[in-house]
A tleap script that builds the chain and sets N, CA, C and O, in Angstrom:
source leaprc.protein.ff14SB
mol = sequence {
  NMET THR GLY LYS VAL TYR ASP LEU ASP GLY
  GLY GLN ARG ALA HIE THR PRO GLN PRO PRO
  VAL ALA ASP PHE TRP PHE ALA GLN LEU ASP
  VAL ARG LEU GLY ARG ILE GLU TYR MET VAL
  ALA ARG LEU GLU TRP GLN MET MET ILE ILE
  ALA CYS VAL ALA PHE VAL LEU LEU ALA LEU
  GLU ILE LEU GLN ALA VAL ARG GLY CSER
}
set mol.1.N position { 22.978 -21.174 -68.993 }
set mol.1.CA position { 22.693 -20.262 -67.902 }
set mol.1.C position { 22.211 -21.043 -66.683 }
set mol.1.O position { 21.466 -22.018 -66.778 }
set mol.2.N position { 22.674 -20.563 -65.545 }
set mol.2.CA position { 22.302 -21.251 -64.306 }
set mol.2.C position { 21.048 -20.674 -63.669 }
set mol.2.O position { 20.438 -21.344 -62.836 }
set mol.3.N position { 20.646 -19.493 -64.013 }
set mol.3.CA position { 19.443 -18.886 -63.450 }
set mol.3.C position { 19.658 -18.173 -62.131 }
set mol.3.O position { 18.680 -17.773 -61.500 }
set mol.4.N position { 20.890 -17.997 -61.685 }
set mol.4.CA position { 21.159 -17.311 -60.422 }
set mol.4.C position { 21.219 -15.807 -60.653 }
set mol.4.O position { 21.709 -15.347 -61.685 }
set mol.5.N position { 20.729 -15.065 -59.711 }
set mol.5.CA position { 20.732 -13.605 -59.788 }
set mol.5.C position { 21.632 -13.086 -58.684 }
set mol.5.O position { 21.487 -13.459 -57.520 }
set mol.6.N position { 22.568 -12.216 -59.063 }
set mol.6.CA position { 23.498 -11.642 -58.104 }
set mol.6.C position { 23.314 -10.138 -58.058 }
set mol.6.O position { 22.991 -9.513 -59.068 }
set mol.7.N position { 23.519 -9.559 -56.888 }
set mol.7.CA position { 23.511 -8.109 -56.758 }
set mol.7.C position { 24.797 -7.564 -57.356 }
set mol.7.O position { 25.782 -8.287 -57.507 }
set mol.8.N position { 24.776 -6.288 -57.691 }
set mol.8.CA position { 25.939 -5.668 -58.300 }
set mol.8.C position { 27.041 -5.334 -57.289 }
set mol.8.O position { 28.173 -5.051 -57.681 }
set mol.9.N position { 26.717 -5.365 -55.998 }
set mol.9.CA position { 27.727 -4.986 -55.002 }
set mol.9.C position { 28.453 -6.219 -54.442 }
set mol.9.O position { 28.516 -6.396 -53.225 }
set mol.10.N position { 28.973 -7.029 -55.277 }
set mol.10.CA position { 29.816 -8.139 -54.851 }
set mol.10.C position { 29.076 -9.430 -54.568 }
set mol.10.O position { 29.659 -10.351 -53.996 }
set mol.11.N position { 27.835 -9.528 -54.943 }
set mol.11.CA position { 27.100 -10.761 -54.749 }
set mol.11.C position { 26.461 -10.912 -53.384 }
set mol.11.O position { 25.843 -11.942 -53.116 }
set mol.12.N position { 26.585 -9.934 -52.522 }
set mol.12.CA position { 25.970 -10.027 -51.199 }
set mol.12.C position { 24.659 -9.262 -51.202 }
set mol.12.O position { 24.570 -8.150 -51.722 }
set mol.13.N position { 23.677 -9.859 -50.630 }
set mol.13.CA position { 22.365 -9.198 -50.568 }
set mol.13.C position { 22.363 -8.159 -49.438 }
set mol.13.O position { 22.993 -8.336 -48.396 }
set mol.14.N position { 21.652 -7.107 -49.682 }
set mol.14.CA position { 21.542 -6.062 -48.671 }
set mol.14.C position { 20.678 -6.583 -47.523 }
set mol.14.O position { 19.622 -7.177 -47.737 }
set mol.15.N position { 21.150 -6.347 -46.314 }
set mol.15.CA position { 20.420 -6.817 -45.133 }
set mol.15.C position { 19.522 -5.699 -44.623 }
set mol.15.O position { 20.001 -4.634 -44.233 }
set mol.16.N position { 18.239 -5.946 -44.627 }
set mol.16.CA position { 17.284 -4.973 -44.081 }
set mol.16.C position { 16.807 -5.507 -42.743 }
set mol.16.O position { 16.249 -6.601 -42.671 }
set mol.17.N position { 17.023 -4.745 -41.688 }
set mol.17.CA position { 16.617 -5.239 -40.371 }
set mol.17.C position { 15.095 -5.300 -40.252 }
set mol.17.O position { 14.380 -4.408 -40.708 }
set mol.18.N position { 14.631 -6.353 -39.639 }
set mol.18.CA position { 13.202 -6.513 -39.411 }
set mol.18.C position { 12.766 -5.625 -38.244 }
set mol.18.O position { 13.510 -5.465 -37.277 }
set mol.19.N position { 11.584 -5.056 -38.328 }
set mol.19.CA position { 11.116 -4.248 -37.194 }
set mol.19.C position { 10.892 -5.153 -35.985 }
set mol.19.O position { 10.318 -6.234 -36.112 }
set mol.20.N position { 11.339 -4.715 -34.829 }
set mol.20.CA position { 11.182 -5.568 -33.646 }
set mol.20.C position { 9.713 -5.665 -33.234 }
set mol.20.O position { 9.064 -4.657 -32.956 }
set mol.21.N position { 9.217 -6.859 -33.202 }
set mol.21.CA position { 7.821 -7.085 -32.826 }
set mol.21.C position { 7.636 -6.840 -31.341 }
set mol.21.O position { 6.556 -6.446 -30.902 }
set mol.22.N position { 8.686 -7.072 -30.567 }
set mol.22.CA position { 8.578 -6.901 -29.125 }
set mol.22.C position { 8.268 -5.450 -28.748 }
set mol.22.O position { 7.606 -5.210 -27.737 }
set mol.23.N position { 8.727 -4.490 -29.532 }
set mol.23.CA position { 8.438 -3.086 -29.223 }
set mol.23.C position { 6.938 -2.822 -29.240 }
set mol.23.O position { 6.423 -2.127 -28.364 }
set mol.24.N position { 6.235 -3.368 -30.222 }
set mol.24.CA position { 4.786 -3.180 -30.304 }
set mol.24.C position { 4.115 -3.856 -29.110 }
set mol.24.O position { 3.191 -3.305 -28.511 }
set mol.25.N position { 4.590 -5.057 -28.772 }
set mol.25.CA position { 4.000 -5.783 -27.657 }
set mol.25.C position { 4.211 -5.027 -26.349 }
set mol.25.O position { 3.293 -4.919 -25.536 }
set mol.26.N position { 5.437 -4.498 -26.145 }
set mol.26.CA position { 5.708 -3.751 -24.925 }
set mol.26.C position { 4.913 -2.446 -24.883 }
set mol.26.O position { 4.501 -2.011 -23.807 }
set mol.27.N position { 4.696 -1.826 -26.025 }
set mol.27.CA position { 3.890 -0.606 -26.057 }
set mol.27.C position { 2.453 -0.909 -25.640 }
set mol.27.O position { 1.862 -0.160 -24.863 }
set mol.28.N position { 1.891 -1.995 -26.150 }
set mol.28.CA position { 0.541 -2.387 -25.759 }
set mol.28.C position { 0.486 -2.713 -24.272 }
set mol.28.O position { -0.475 -2.356 -23.589 }
set mol.29.N position { 1.501 -3.383 -23.778 }
set mol.29.CA position { 1.555 -3.731 -22.364 }
set mol.29.C position { 1.637 -2.473 -21.504 }
set mol.29.O position { 0.979 -2.390 -20.467 }
set mol.30.N position { 2.434 -1.499 -21.921 }
set mol.30.CA position { 2.543 -0.241 -21.177 }
set mol.30.C position { 1.207 0.491 -21.135 }
set mol.30.O position { 0.836 1.051 -20.103 }
set mol.31.N position { 0.488 0.490 -22.244 }
set mol.31.CA position { -0.813 1.160 -22.279 }
set mol.31.C position { -1.781 0.494 -21.314 }
set mol.31.O position { -2.481 1.166 -20.558 }
set mol.32.N position { -1.813 -0.818 -21.347 }
set mol.32.CA position { -2.749 -1.532 -20.468 }
set mol.32.C position { -2.350 -1.384 -19.008 }
set mol.32.O position { -3.217 -1.215 -18.151 }
set mol.33.N position { -1.068 -1.444 -18.709 }
set mol.33.CA position { -0.634 -1.256 -17.328 }
set mol.33.C position { -0.914 0.170 -16.857 }
set mol.33.O position { -1.245 0.387 -15.691 }
set mol.34.N position { -0.783 1.135 -17.759 }
set mol.34.CA position { -1.114 2.516 -17.412 }
set mol.34.C position { -2.578 2.670 -17.049 }
set mol.34.O position { -2.922 3.393 -16.114 }
set mol.35.N position { -3.436 1.993 -17.788 }
set mol.35.CA position { -4.872 2.047 -17.473 }
set mol.35.C position { -5.158 1.395 -16.127 }
set mol.35.O position { -5.958 1.902 -15.341 }
set mol.36.N position { -4.501 0.270 -15.866 }
set mol.36.CA position { -4.702 -0.411 -14.586 }
set mol.36.C position { -4.216 0.468 -13.442 }
set mol.36.O position { -4.888 0.572 -12.416 }
set mol.37.N position { -3.051 1.105 -13.606 }
set mol.37.CA position { -2.526 1.988 -12.565 }
set mol.37.C position { -3.472 3.162 -12.318 }
set mol.37.O position { -3.663 3.576 -11.175 }
set mol.38.N position { -4.065 3.697 -13.387 }
set mol.38.CA position { -5.015 4.808 -13.234 }
set mol.38.C position { -6.240 4.349 -12.445 }
set mol.38.O position { -6.716 5.061 -11.561 }
set mol.39.N position { -6.750 3.157 -12.768 }
set mol.39.CA position { -7.927 2.652 -12.064 }
set mol.39.C position { -7.617 2.373 -10.603 }
set mol.39.O position { -8.454 2.634 -9.739 }
set mol.40.N position { -6.429 1.847 -10.307 }
set mol.40.CA position { -6.053 1.581 -8.920 }
set mol.40.C position { -5.899 2.896 -8.147 }
set mol.40.O position { -6.321 2.991 -6.995 }
set mol.41.N position { -5.305 3.894 -8.770 }
set mol.41.CA position { -5.165 5.198 -8.110 }
set mol.41.C position { -6.529 5.810 -7.818 }
set mol.41.O position { -6.746 6.374 -6.745 }
set mol.42.N position { -7.449 5.699 -8.774 }
set mol.42.CA position { -8.792 6.233 -8.563 }
set mol.42.C position { -9.507 5.481 -7.449 }
set mol.42.O position { -10.218 6.082 -6.643 }
set mol.43.N position { -9.317 4.162 -7.404 }
set mol.43.CA position { -9.918 3.354 -6.345 }
set mol.43.C position { -9.341 3.725 -4.983 }
set mol.43.O position { -10.066 3.754 -3.988 }
set mol.44.N position { -8.034 4.009 -4.935 }
set mol.44.CA position { -7.426 4.434 -3.672 }
set mol.44.C position { -8.040 5.734 -3.182 }
set mol.44.O position { -8.318 5.877 -1.991 }
set mol.45.N position { -8.256 6.689 -4.089 }
set mol.45.CA position { -8.877 7.958 -3.692 }
set mol.45.C position { -10.300 7.741 -3.203 }
set mol.45.O position { -10.720 8.349 -2.218 }
set mol.46.N position { -11.043 6.878 -3.884 }
set mol.46.CA position { -12.421 6.614 -3.458 }
set mol.46.C position { -12.455 5.959 -2.085 }
set mol.46.O position { -13.290 6.308 -1.251 }
set mol.47.N position { -11.554 5.014 -1.845 }
set mol.47.CA position { -11.502 4.364 -0.536 }
set mol.47.C position { -11.089 5.356 0.553 }
set mol.47.O position { -11.593 5.289 1.674 }
set mol.48.N position { -10.173 6.277 0.228 }
set mol.48.CA position { -9.760 7.290 1.198 }
set mol.48.C position { -10.927 8.215 1.535 }
set mol.48.O position { -11.118 8.574 2.697 }
set mol.49.N position { -11.700 8.599 0.536 }
set mol.49.CA position { -12.856 9.466 0.776 }
set mol.49.C position { -13.887 8.746 1.643 }
set mol.49.O position { -14.446 9.341 2.565 }
set mol.50.N position { -14.139 7.475 1.354 }
set mol.50.CA position { -15.094 6.704 2.149 }
set mol.50.C position { -14.609 6.584 3.594 }
set mol.50.O position { -15.403 6.721 4.525 }
set mol.51.N position { -13.308 6.330 3.791 }
set mol.51.CA position { -12.766 6.211 5.143 }
set mol.51.C position { -12.869 7.538 5.896 }
set mol.51.O position { -13.194 7.557 7.083 }
set mol.52.N position { -12.593 8.641 5.210 }
set mol.52.CA position { -12.681 9.955 5.868 }
set mol.52.C position { -14.117 10.283 6.249 }
set mol.52.O position { -14.363 10.806 7.336 }
set mol.53.N position { -15.057 9.984 5.378 }
set mol.53.CA position { -16.472 10.242 5.685 }
set mol.53.C position { -16.908 9.387 6.863 }
set mol.53.O position { -17.617 9.864 7.749 }
set mol.54.N position { -16.491 8.126 6.880 }
set mol.54.CA position { -16.846 7.252 8.004 }
set mol.54.C position { -16.236 7.769 9.301 }
set mol.54.O position { -16.887 7.733 10.345 }
set mol.55.N position { -14.998 8.250 9.250 }
set mol.55.CA position { -14.360 8.798 10.444 }
set mol.55.C position { -15.095 10.043 10.937 }
set mol.55.O position { -15.282 10.209 12.143 }
set mol.56.N position { -15.507 10.903 10.039 }
set mol.56.CA position { -16.231 12.121 10.430 }
set mol.56.C position { -17.571 11.760 11.060 }
set mol.56.O position { -17.967 12.343 12.069 }
set mol.57.N position { -18.273 10.787 10.454 }
set mol.57.CA position { -19.552 10.373 11.034 }
set mol.57.C position { -19.358 9.756 12.416 }
set mol.57.O position { -20.168 9.987 13.314 }
set mol.58.N position { -18.296 8.977 12.597 }
set mol.58.CA position { -17.999 8.403 13.905 }
set mol.58.C position { -17.683 9.502 14.912 }
set mol.58.O position { -18.137 9.453 16.055 }
set mol.59.N position { -16.904 10.491 14.486 }
set mol.59.CA position { -16.570 11.602 15.384 }
set mol.59.C position { -17.823 12.375 15.774 }
set mol.59.O position { -17.963 12.779 16.929 }
set mol.60.N position { -18.727 12.585 14.836 }
set mol.60.CA position { -19.977 13.277 15.166 }
set mol.60.C position { -20.828 12.465 16.132 }
set mol.60.O position { -21.436 13.029 17.041 }
set mol.61.N position { -20.881 11.171 15.952 }
set mol.61.CA position { -21.636 10.326 16.875 }
set mol.61.C position { -21.020 10.351 18.273 }
set mol.61.O position { -21.745 10.376 19.268 }
set mol.62.N position { -19.688 10.345 18.355 }
set mol.62.CA position { -19.021 10.417 19.659 }
set mol.62.C position { -19.310 11.752 20.323 }
set mol.62.O position { -19.600 11.797 21.518 }
set mol.63.N position { -19.236 12.842 19.562 }
set mol.63.CA position { -19.564 14.161 20.127 }
set mol.63.C position { -21.008 14.227 20.622 }
set mol.63.O position { -21.290 14.797 21.676 }
set mol.64.N position { -21.894 13.650 19.865 }
set mol.64.CA position { -23.305 13.654 20.280 }
set mol.64.C position { -23.494 12.824 21.562 }
set mol.64.O position { -24.291 13.186 22.427 }
set mol.65.N position { -22.758 11.714 21.673 }
set mol.65.CA position { -22.875 10.885 22.869 }
set mol.65.C position { -22.272 11.599 24.081 }
set mol.65.O position { -22.804 11.499 25.187 }
set mol.66.N position { -21.166 12.318 23.877 }
set mol.66.CA position { -20.519 13.027 24.987 }
set mol.66.C position { -21.399 14.183 25.456 }
set mol.66.O position { -21.490 14.440 26.656 }
set mol.67.N position { -22.032 14.869 24.543 }
set mol.67.CA position { -22.888 15.999 24.915 }
set mol.67.C position { -24.152 15.524 25.603 }
set mol.67.O position { -24.785 16.284 26.335 }
set mol.68.N position { -24.526 14.273 25.375 }
set mol.68.CA position { -25.694 13.722 26.050 }
set mol.68.C position { -27.019 14.076 25.383 }
set mol.68.O position { -28.065 14.036 26.031 }
set mol.69.N position { -26.988 14.415 24.122 }
set mol.69.CA position { -28.238 14.796 23.453 }
set mol.69.C position { -29.006 13.584 23.018 }
set mol.69.O position { -30.084 13.712 22.438 }
savepdb mol mol.pdb
quit
């Protein structure tokens, strides 16, 4: 006996595809990029609110200066 083991379907082994590791990596990357995009969007809103408040305060100061109070 030679000790070789053969499958019953003609001696060819069944090929099982390996799960793609890149899919998991890309999923993790998408999650992290999504969090970064959320933080940047929130920062944009905060900066817009700060700019609007500063503009309103400047407008009030200009009105007060024009009125002469």
